[in-house]
C-alpha positions as CSV (number, residue, x, y, z in Angstrom):
1,M,84.0,99.8,122.9
2,L,86.5,100.9,120.5
3,E,87.4,104.2,120.0
4,F,89.7,106.2,117.2
5,G,93.3,106.5,118.1
6,T,96.3,108.2,116.4
7,D,95.6,105.8,113.4
8,G,92.5,104.8,113.6
9,V,90.4,101.6,115.4
10,R,92.7,99.2,116.4
11,G,92.3,95.7,118.6
12,K,93.0,92.6,118.8
13,A,90.7,90.6,115.5
14,N,87.7,89.1,116.7
15,S,87.7,89.5,120.5
16,E,88.0,93.7,121.0
17,L,87.9,94.3,116.8
18,T,84.9,91.8,116.0
19,S,82.9,91.7,112.8
20,E,79.9,93.1,114.3
21,F,82.3,96.3,115.4
22,A,83.4,96.2,111.9
23,L,79.5,96.1,110.8
24,R,78.5,99.3,113.4
25,L,81.3,101.7,112.1
26,G,80.9,101.1,108.4
27,K,77.6,102.1,109.1
28,A,78.5,105.3,111.0
29,V,80.9,106.0,108.6
30,A,78.5,106.0,105.3
31,S,75.8,107.8,107.3
32,V,78.4,110.6,108.1
33,L,81.1,111.2,105.3
34,P,79.8,112.4,102.0
35,G,79.5,110.5,98.9
36,S,77.7,107.4,98.0
37,T,81.5,105.4,97.2
38,F,84.1,104.0,99.1
39,L,87.1,102.4,98.6
40,V,88.5,99.9,100.8
41,G,91.5,97.9,100.7
42,R,93.3,95.5,103.6
43,D,96.5,94.3,104.3
44,T,97.5,90.4,104.2
45,R,96.4,89.6,107.6
46,I,94.1,86.0,108.1
47,S,91.3,88.6,109.5
48,G,91.6,91.2,107.3
49,T,89.2,89.7,104.5
50,M,86.7,88.9,107.8
51,L,86.6,92.6,109.3
52,Q,86.9,93.8,105.4
53,S,83.4,92.0,104.7
54,A,81.8,93.3,107.7
55,F,82.8,96.8,107.5
56,S,81.7,96.5,103.6
57,A,78.6,95.0,104.4
58,G,77.8,98.2,107.2
59,I,78.5,100.4,104.2
60,A,76.3,98.5,101.9
61,S,73.7,98.5,104.0
62,M,73.2,102.5,104.3
63,G,73.2,102.2,100.6
64,S,76.1,103.3,99.2
65,M,78.6,101.2,96.9
66,V,81.8,99.8,98.1
67,L,84.9,99.1,95.4
68,D,86.6,96.4,96.9
69,L,90.8,97.1,96.2
70,G,91.6,93.9,98.1
71,V,95.0,93.8,99.2
72,I,97.0,97.0,98.8
73,P,99.4,99.3,100.8
74,S,97.7,101.8,102.7
75,P,99.0,104.6,100.3
76,G,97.2,103.3,97.7
77,V,94.0,103.5,98.9
78,S,94.7,107.4,99.7
79,F,96.1,107.5,96.5
80,L,93.1,106.4,94.6
81,A,91.1,108.4,97.0
82,S,92.5,111.5,96.0
83,K,92.5,110.4,92.3
84,L,89.1,109.6,92.5
85,R,87.6,111.9,94.9
86,L,86.5,109.3,97.1
87,S,86.5,108.8,100.6
88,G,87.9,105.4,101.9
89,A,89.6,103.4,104.3
90,V,92.2,100.3,105.4
91,I,91.4,97.5,107.2
92,S,95.2,96.9,108.7
93,A,97.1,97.4,111.8
94,S,100.0,98.5,109.9
95,H,103.4,97.5,111.9
96,N,101.2,94.7,114.8
97,P,101.5,91.8,114.7
98,F,99.0,89.5,112.7
99,F,96.5,89.0,115.3
100,D,96.1,92.7,115.8
101,N,93.8,94.6,113.1
102,G,92.6,97.9,112.5
103,I,90.5,99.9,110.5
104,K,91.7,103.0,109.2
105,I,88.9,105.6,107.9
106,I,90.6,107.9,104.5
107,G,88.5,111.0,103.8
108,M,87.6,112.2,100.6
109,G,90.3,113.1,98.5
110,G,92.6,110.4,100.6
111,A,93.3,113.0,103.5
112,K,93.1,111.9,107.6
113,L,90.1,112.5,108.7
114,D,89.7,116.0,111.2
115,T,89.2,114.7,114.8
116,A,85.5,116.8,114.8
117,I,84.5,113.8,112.2
118,E,86.0,110.9,113.9
119,R,83.8,112.1,117.3
120,E,80.8,112.5,115.1
121,I,81.6,108.7,113.4
122,E,82.1,107.5,117.2
123,A,79.0,109.2,118.4
124,R,76.6,107.3,115.2
125,L,78.7,104.0,116.2
126,H,77.1,103.9,119.7
127,S,73.9,105.5,118.7
128,D,70.9,102.5,118.2
129,H,69.3,104.6,115.6
130,I,71.8,103.6,112.2
131,V,69.2,102.2,109.5
132,G,69.7,102.3,106.3
133,E,66.9,101.7,103.6
134,A,68.5,101.5,100.2
135,V,70.7,98.6,99.4
136,G,73.8,99.3,97.7
137,T,76.5,96.8,96.3
138,I,80.2,95.6,97.0
139,T,82.2,95.8,93.4
140,D,85.5,93.6,92.9
141,A,87.8,96.7,91.9
142,K,90.9,95.0,92.2
143,H,92.3,96.7,88.9
144,L,92.3,100.1,90.2
145,S,95.8,98.8,92.0
146,S,97.4,99.6,88.5
147,D,96.8,103.0,88.6
148,Y,98.8,103.1,91.7
149,V,101.8,100.9,90.5
150,D,101.5,102.9,87.3
151,Y,102.3,106.1,89.4
152,L,105.0,105.1,91.6
153,S,106.6,103.5,88.8
154,S,106.6,107.5,87.0
155,V,108.0,109.5,89.5
156,E,109.7,112.7,88.2
157,L,112.3,113.0,91.0
158,V,112.8,109.2,90.6
159,G,116.0,108.8,88.3
160,D,117.7,105.9,86.3
161,L,118.1,102.9,89.3
162,S,119.9,100.9,86.8
163,G,123.2,99.3,88.5
164,L,121.7,99.5,91.8
165,K,121.5,96.2,93.6
166,V,118.8,96.4,96.2
167,V,116.9,94.2,98.5
168,L,113.2,94.7,99.2
169,D,111.8,93.4,102.6
170,C,108.0,93.2,102.5
171,A,107.3,91.9,105.8
172,N,104.9,89.2,104.3
173,G,102.6,92.9,104.1
174,A,100.6,94.4,101.5
175,S,103.7,95.4,99.3
176,S,104.9,91.7,98.6
177,Y,102.5,92.1,95.6
178,Y,104.0,95.6,94.2
179,A,107.4,95.7,95.2
180,R,109.4,93.9,92.9
181,S,107.8,95.6,90.3
182,V,108.2,99.2,90.7
183,F,111.7,99.0,91.9
184,E,112.5,97.5,88.3
185,S,110.1,99.6,86.6
186,Y,113.3,102.2,87.6
187,G,116.2,99.6,86.3
188,A,117.2,98.7,89.5
189,T,117.7,94.8,90.4
190,T,116.1,93.5,93.4
191,V,116.0,91.2,95.2
192,V,112.7,90.2,97.8
193,V,112.6,88.9,100.8
194,S,109.6,88.1,103.0
195,D,106.6,88.4,100.4
196,Q,105.1,85.1,101.3
197,P,102.1,86.0,103.1
198,N,99.9,83.5,104.8
199,G,97.6,85.3,107.1
200,V,99.6,84.8,110.0
201,N,103.3,85.9,108.9
202,I,103.1,89.5,108.7
203,N,106.0,91.7,110.6
204,L,106.1,88.3,111.8
205,N,110.6,88.9,111.9
206,C,111.1,90.3,109.2
207,G,109.9,94.3,108.0
208,S,110.7,97.6,109.1
209,T,109.9,96.1,113.1
210,H,112.9,93.4,112.6
211,I,115.1,94.6,110.5
212,D,118.1,92.8,111.2
213,Q,117.5,90.0,108.9
214,L,117.2,92.3,106.0
215,S,121.0,93.9,106.9
216,K,121.8,89.8,106.5
217,A,120.4,89.6,103.4
218,V,122.5,93.0,102.3
219,L,125.6,91.8,103.0
220,A,124.7,88.1,101.5
221,E,123.8,89.3,98.4
222,G,126.6,92.0,98.0
223,A,123.5,94.3,97.4
224,D,123.8,98.4,97.3
225,L,121.0,99.1,99.3
226,G,118.2,97.4,102.2
227,L,114.7,98.8,102.2
228,A,112.1,97.3,104.7
229,F,108.3,98.0,105.2
230,D,105.8,97.5,107.3
231,G,102.8,95.5,106.9
232,D,100.8,98.1,105.5
233,A,104.0,99.9,103.8
234,D,103.3,103.0,104.8
235,R,106.9,102.6,106.3
236,V,110.5,102.1,105.1
237,L,113.9,101.5,107.0
238,A,117.0,101.3,105.3
239,V,120.1,99.4,105.4
240,D,123.0,100.8,103.3
241,G,125.5,98.4,101.4
242,S,128.0,97.8,104.2
243,G,125.0,96.5,106.6
244,V,124.6,99.7,108.5
245,I,120.9,99.8,109.7
246,L,119.4,104.0,108.4
247,D,116.0,104.6,110.7
248,G,113.7,107.5,109.5
249,D,115.8,110.6,111.0
250,A,118.8,109.2,109.1
251,I,116.4,108.8,105.8
252,M,115.2,112.4,106.7
253,G,118.7,114.2,106.8
254,Y,119.7,112.2,103.8
255,I,116.6,113.3,101.8
256,A,116.6,116.9,103.1
257,T,120.1,117.2,102.1
258,F,119.5,115.9,98.9
259,F,116.3,118.3,98.2
260,Q,118.2,121.3,99.7
261,D,120.7,120.9,97.0
262,L,117.6,120.5,94.0
263,G,116.2,124.0,95.5
264,L,113.5,121.3,96.5
265,L,113.4,121.9,100.2
266,R,111.1,125.0,100.3
267,H,111.5,127.2,103.3
268,S,114.4,125.2,104.2
269,G,112.8,122.9,107.1
270,V,111.3,119.6,108.3
271,A,108.6,118.9,110.3
272,L,109.9,116.3,112.7
273,T,108.1,114.6,116.0
274,V,109.3,114.5,119.7
275,M,110.8,110.9,118.6
276,S,113.3,112.2,116.4
277,N,117.0,112.0,117.3
278,L,118.9,115.3,119.0
279,G,121.6,114.5,116.7
280,L,119.3,114.6,113.3
281,K,118.5,118.4,114.5
282,R,121.9,119.0,115.1
283,F,122.7,117.7,111.4
284,L,120.0,120.1,109.8
285,K,121.2,122.9,111.7
286,A,124.9,122.5,110.7
287,R,123.3,122.6,107.3
288,G,121.1,126.0,107.7
289,I,117.7,123.7,107.8
290,A,115.4,125.1,110.3
291,S,113.1,121.6,112.2
292,I,110.0,121.8,114.0
293,E,108.6,119.4,116.5
294,T,105.1,117.9,116.9
295,P,103.9,115.5,118.8
296,V,103.4,111.4,117.7
297,G,101.7,110.7,114.5
298,D,101.5,111.6,110.8
299,R,98.3,113.3,111.1
300,N,100.0,116.2,113.5
301,V,103.2,116.1,111.1
302,F,101.0,116.8,108.2
303,E,99.4,119.4,110.1
304,A,103.0,121.0,110.8
305,M,103.8,120.6,107.3
306,E,100.8,122.3,106.0
307,R,101.3,125.0,108.4
308,Y,104.9,126.0,107.6
309,D,104.7,125.1,103.9
310,Y,106.9,122.1,104.3
311,V,107.6,119.9,101.6
312,L,109.5,117.3,104.2
313,G,108.2,115.6,107.7
314,G,108.0,112.5,109.2
315,E,108.6,110.1,112.1
316,Q,112.0,107.9,113.2
317,S,109.6,104.7,112.5
318,G,110.1,105.8,109.0
319,H,106.8,107.4,108.3
320,I,107.7,110.0,106.1
321,I,105.3,112.0,104.1
322,L,106.8,113.7,100.8
323,R,103.9,116.4,100.7
324,D,104.6,118.1,97.2
325,I,104.1,114.3,95.8
326,A,101.8,112.8,98.1
327,S,99.5,113.8,101.2
328,T,100.7,110.6,103.3
329,G,103.4,108.0,104.5
330,D,104.4,106.1,101.4
331,G,107.1,103.3,102.4
332,M,108.0,102.9,98.7
333,L,107.6,106.1,97.3
334,T,110.1,107.5,100.0
335,G,112.0,104.4,99.3
336,L,112.2,105.4,95.5
337,I,113.7,108.7,96.1
338,F,115.9,107.7,99.0
339,A,117.2,105.6,96.3
340,S,117.5,108.1,93.9
341,A,119.1,110.0,95.7
342,L,122.0,107.7,96.9
343,V,122.7,106.8,92.7
344,S,122.4,110.5,91.7
345,Q,125.6,112.0,93.6
346,A,128.9,110.5,94.2
347,E,129.6,107.9,96.6
348,G,131.8,110.0,98.7
349,Y,129.1,112.7,98.7
350,F,126.9,110.5,101.3
351,K,129.7,108.9,102.7
352,G,130.5,112.4,103.7
353,V,127.0,112.8,105.0
354,A,126.7,110.1,107.1
355,R,130.2,111.4,108.8
356,Q,127.9,114.5,109.6
357,Y,124.6,112.9,110.7
358,V,125.9,111.1,114.6
359,P,122.7,110.2,116.2
360,F,123.2,110.4,120.1
361,P,122.3,106.9,121.7
362,Q,118.5,106.4,122.3
363,I,117.1,103.7,123.8
364,L,113.3,102.9,123.6
365,K,111.2,100.5,125.5
366,N,108.0,99.4,125.4
367,V,106.3,98.2,128.7
368,R,102.8,96.6,128.1
369,V,100.5,97.4,130.7
370,E,96.7,96.5,131.2
371,S,94.9,99.9,131.3
372,G,95.2,102.8,132.0
373,A,98.5,103.2,130.5
374,S,97.6,107.1,130.3
375,Q,97.5,107.6,133.8
376,V,100.3,105.6,134.6
377,V,102.5,108.1,132.7
378,S,101.1,111.1,134.4
379,S,101.8,109.5,138.2
380,L,105.6,109.6,136.5
381,A,105.9,113.2,136.4
382,D,108.3,114.0,139.2
383,D,110.5,111.0,138.6
384,I,110.9,112.4,134.8
385,K,111.8,115.6,136.4
386,V,114.5,114.3,138.7
387,A,115.7,112.0,135.5
388,Q,115.9,115.6,133.0
389,T,118.1,117.4,135.5
390,R,120.6,114.2,135.5
391,L,120.1,114.5,131.6
392,G,121.0,118.0,131.9
393,D,121.2,119.7,127.5
394,S,122.9,116.6,126.3
395,G,120.1,114.1,126.8
396,R,116.1,113.7,127.2
397,I,113.3,111.8,128.5
398,L,110.1,110.8,126.9
399,I,107.6,108.7,128.5
400,R,104.4,108.4,126.5
401,P,101.1,106.0,126.1
402,S,100.8,104.4,122.7
403,G,98.2,105.7,120.7
404,T,97.9,102.1,119.2
405,E,98.6,99.0,121.9
406,P,98.2,98.9,125.7
407,L,102.1,100.0,126.1
408,V,103.9,103.0,127.3
409,R,106.5,104.0,125.5
410,I,109.9,105.1,127.1
411,M,113.0,106.9,125.3
412,V,116.1,108.3,126.7
413,E,118.7,109.8,124.6
414,A,122.0,111.1,125.8
415,E,125.8,111.4,124.5
416,D,126.2,109.1,127.7
417,H,125.1,105.5,126.9
418,A,125.5,104.2,129.8
419,L,123.3,106.9,131.7
420,A,120.6,106.8,129.2
421,N,120.5,102.8,129.5
422,E,120.4,103.3,133.8
423,I,118.0,106.0,133.3
424,V,115.6,103.4,130.6
425,E,115.6,100.7,133.1
426,H,114.6,102.9,136.4
427,F,111.4,103.6,134.4
428,V,111.0,100.1,133.0
429,A,110.8,98.8,136.8
430,L,108.3,101.8,137.9
431,V,105.6,101.1,134.9
432,A,106.4,97.2,135.6
433,K,105.2,97.8,138.9
434,G,102.4,100.2,138.1
435,I,103.6,103.4,139.6
């Protein structure tokens, strides 16, 4: 039985994540979460309508109402949940291939579910006693997406983008129906690519997981900036006008500097994860900006931001939280703030910042395992200690099981690129052998 991971429930659609499971999960969610009305949206993958229908039917079978939002970015559902004070869910596997799908539950008001609530839903899911007597309804509510667009089109921190030419890579995902109008509402000239979803091309050689396409498009179009979203548009990566790729660490470095100069970087701190580059931490420290490190996952980042009252935090993957504006990562919102930062400052200013931010060479490889990723990682403890000794203070190694896929993620960072590559390949071989 599937269980909650770092970002909801995920699996291969129709084999692991089945309609029957989605139905039961809908019933369990409706029996645990407060309220009698739920928002449900999805991304563009082919299994989305099937799973959304089953999940929504489960909720309705418990006597609750479902407002069907259709295709909408995950942060759009969170925004509407906050605005309407409702709970909800997104049928999406984010950056995964089309054959995967997932169900991410959003608590009342748009917040992530507490772990205790997730465990209670799981307990109900395994129970044979989820029976509803009342009959609920499923109502088309796609018109509510206009409220999300209006919100993105009226962010005070975003200035006039007239004169900025930006390429938007929508990953054939949920942003395909939103990005152009949002950016053009601020005056930007847009070139939009990978915005023709057909159910199976989501994240396929495009979007934030395949950003080389965007780099080529920016150069071909003579654009000032490129922004690449993932399937559900909660992430964004960037490409500058010369084709250089800027990951989430670089974007956070730029925005932190921008906020600091505007007096908006409360407590002069940023929440990062263990995956963030050592170069970013050095860059922030040189600017007098503190950084705290959390485990991977936006839930962990947001909790740290609340604890320290930080306004900015995020992940190298491009999942960035602007806490004073949104309660979750929003790729289009982050892209708008980043674009506004670029056009509001002198060109030389940002070129100077770019020279100061020098990331350490970082090599990340994923090794698929049949099962037991956590056990595999645990078995490598002694080898990891030896490798860290070789790296010393000029590098680090991080090996962890993926929270969303059957993978072991291996990351090595070092000033010496050759050494980093040697160590990565050593651990790839060990994991492949099942040691």
